[in-house]
C-alpha positions in Angstrom: -143.5 -86.9 210.3 -142.9 -83.2 209.4 -142.8 -80.7 212.3 -144.8 -77.5 212.2 -142.7 -74.4 211.7 -143.5 -70.9 213.1 -142.5 -67.5 211.8 -143.5 -63.9 212.4 -144.9 -62.0 209.4 -145.8 -58.3 208.8 -149.2 -57.6 207.2 -151.0 -54.3 207.1 -148.9 -52.8 209.8 -149.2 -55.6 212.3 -147.0 -58.6 213.2 -148.6 -62.0 213.1 -147.1 -65.3 214.2 -147.9 -68.0 211.6 -147.4 -71.8 211.8 -147.2 -74.2 209.0 -145.3 -77.1 207.4 -143.9 -74.9 204.6 -140.5 -73.2 204.9 -140.2 -69.8 206.5 -139.2 -68.2 203.2 -142.4 -69.4 201.6 -144.6 -68.0 204.5 -142.8 -64.7 204.2 -143.6 -64.5 200.4 -147.3 -65.3 201.0 -147.4 -62.6 203.7 -145.6 -60.1 201.4 -148.2 -60.8 198.7 -151.1 -60.2 201.1 -149.4 -57.1 202.4 -149.0 -55.8 198.8 -152.7 -56.3 198.1 -153.7 -54.5 201.3 -151.4 -51.6 200.3 -153.0 -51.5 196.8 -156.5 -51.3 198.2 -155.5 -48.7 200.8 -154.1 -46.6 198.0 -157.6 -46.5 196.4 -159.9 -43.6 197.3 -162.7 -44.5 199.6 -161.3 -47.8 200.8 -160.3 -46.5 204.2 -163.8 -45.1 204.8 -165.4 -48.5 204.5 -166.2 -50.6 207.5 -163.4 -53.1 208.5 -165.5 -56.2 207.6 -166.2 -54.6 204.1 -162.5 -53.9 203.7 -161.7 -57.5 204.5 -164.4 -58.7 202.0 -162.8 -56.5 199.3 -159.3 -57.9 200.2 -160.6 -61.4 200.1 -162.4 -60.8 196.7 -159.2 -59.3 195.3 -157.2 -62.3 196.5 -159.8 -64.7 195.1 -159.8 -62.8 191.8 -156.0 -63.2 191.6 -156.5 -67.0 192.3 -159.1 -67.4 189.6 -157.0 -65.4 187.1 -154.0 -67.6 188.0 -156.1 -70.7 187.6 -157.2 -69.5 184.1 -153.6 -68.8 183.2 -152.5 -72.2 184.5 -155.3 -73.9 182.5 -154.3 -72.0 179.4 -150.6 -72.9 180.0 -151.5 -76.5 180.6 -153.6 -76.6 177.4 -150.7 -74.9 175.5 -148.3 -77.4 177.0 -150.6 -80.3 176.0 -150.8 -79.0 172.5 -147.0 -78.5 172.4 -146.5 -82.1 173.8 -148.8 -83.4 171.0 -146.9 -81.4 168.4 -143.6 -82.6 169.9 -144.8 -86.2 169.7 -145.8 -85.7 166.1 -142.5 -84.1 165.3 -140.6 -86.9 167.0 -142.8 -89.5 165.1 -142.1 -87.7 161.8 -138.4 -87.6 162.8 -138.3 -91.3 163.5 -140.2 -92.0 160.2 -137.7 -89.7 158.3 -134.8 -91.4 160.0 -136.1 -94.8 159.0 -136.4 -93.5 155.4 -132.9 -92.1 155.5 -131.6 -95.4 156.9 -133.4 -97.3 154.1 -132.1 -94.9 151.4 -128.6 -95.1 152.9 -128.7 -98.9 152.7 -130.0 -98.7 149.2 -127.3 -96.2 148.3 -124.6 -98.6 149.7 -126.1 -101.5 147.7 -126.2 -99.3 144.6 -122.6 -98.3 145.3 -121.6 -102.0 145.5 -123.5 -102.7 142.3 -121.7 -99.7 140.7 -118.3 -101.0 141.8 -119.2 -104.5 140.4 -120.3 -102.9 137.1 -117.1 -100.9 137.0 -115.0 -104.0 137.6 -117.0 -105.8 134.8 -116.4 -102.7 132.5 -112.7 -102.8 133.3 -112.6 -106.5 132.6 -114.5 -106.0 129.3 -112.2 -103.1 128.3 -109.2 -105.4 128.9 -110.9 -108.2 126.8 -111.7 -105.6 124.1 -108.1 -104.5 124.1 -107.0 -108.1 123.6 -109.6 -108.7 120.9 -108.4 -105.5 119.1 -104.8 -106.7 119.3 -105.8 -110.1 117.9 -107.9 -108.3 115.2 -104.9 -106.1 114.3 -102.7 -109.2 114.1 -105.2 -111.0 111.9 -105.6 -108.0 109.7 -101.8 -107.8 109.4 -101.7 -111.6 108.6 -104.5 -111.1 106.0 -102.7 -108.2 104.4 -99.5 -110.3 104.2 -101.5 -113.2 102.8 -103.1 -110.8 100.2 -99.6 -109.5 99.3 -98.3 -113.1 99.0 -101.3 -114.0 96.9 -100.7 -111.0 94.6 -97.0 -112.0 94.3 -98.0 -115.6 93.7 -100.5 -114.5 91.1 -97.9 -112.4 89.4 -95.5 -115.3 89.5 -98.2 -117.6 88.2 -98.8 -115.2 85.3 -95.1 -115.0 84.6 -94.7 -118.8 84.8 -97.8 -119.2 82.7 -96.2 -116.9 80.1 -92.9 -118.8 80.3 -94.8 -122.1 80.0 -96.6 -120.8 76.9 -93.2 -119.7 75.5 -91.7 -123.0 76.5 -94.6 -124.9 74.8 -94.3 -122.7 71.8 -90.6 -123.4 71.7 -91.2 -127.1 72.2 -93.8 -127.0 69.4 -91.3 -125.2 67.2 -88.6 -127.7 68.1 -90.9 -130.7 67.4 -91.9 -129.1 64.2 -88.2 -128.7 63.2 -87.5 -132.2 64.3 -90.5 -133.5 62.4 -89.2 -131.6 59.3 -85.9 -133.2 59.7 -87.2 -136.6 59.8 
């Protein structure tokens, strides 16, 4: 159990001994605040001409006014804090949602990157196959050109042989005719 603490405080020109469970420093701050209020009121014209009980009522009213104003400020601050907490929650929620979208897009980007790599590999493989087919086509074209050339040569030789055959037949016919004339 906490023990009661006592301290001497100065208010309105008098020393008072106060007791409480708060720290001495806190009690001194409270006394200093009351002393400041008393000094403010004493600085106003006419205050000192009032009866002591009326002076005390004015002091109490001023202190109560400060309390009510502080309560209003605290309520406004709590309302503002509540609004900011809601906004913070909404921002955090939006942030989590955005992070989930980023994660999904990152995953999709990685998948697309893998697909792109696969397509690049297929393209490289197709390019290699195309190169082989082009080489085979070039070789076939060369073979075809050689075959065409051989065909032309063969046709020319056939024409030449055909002419020689005609000449030979003609010669044979002439020889047969000579022989037939001789017989």
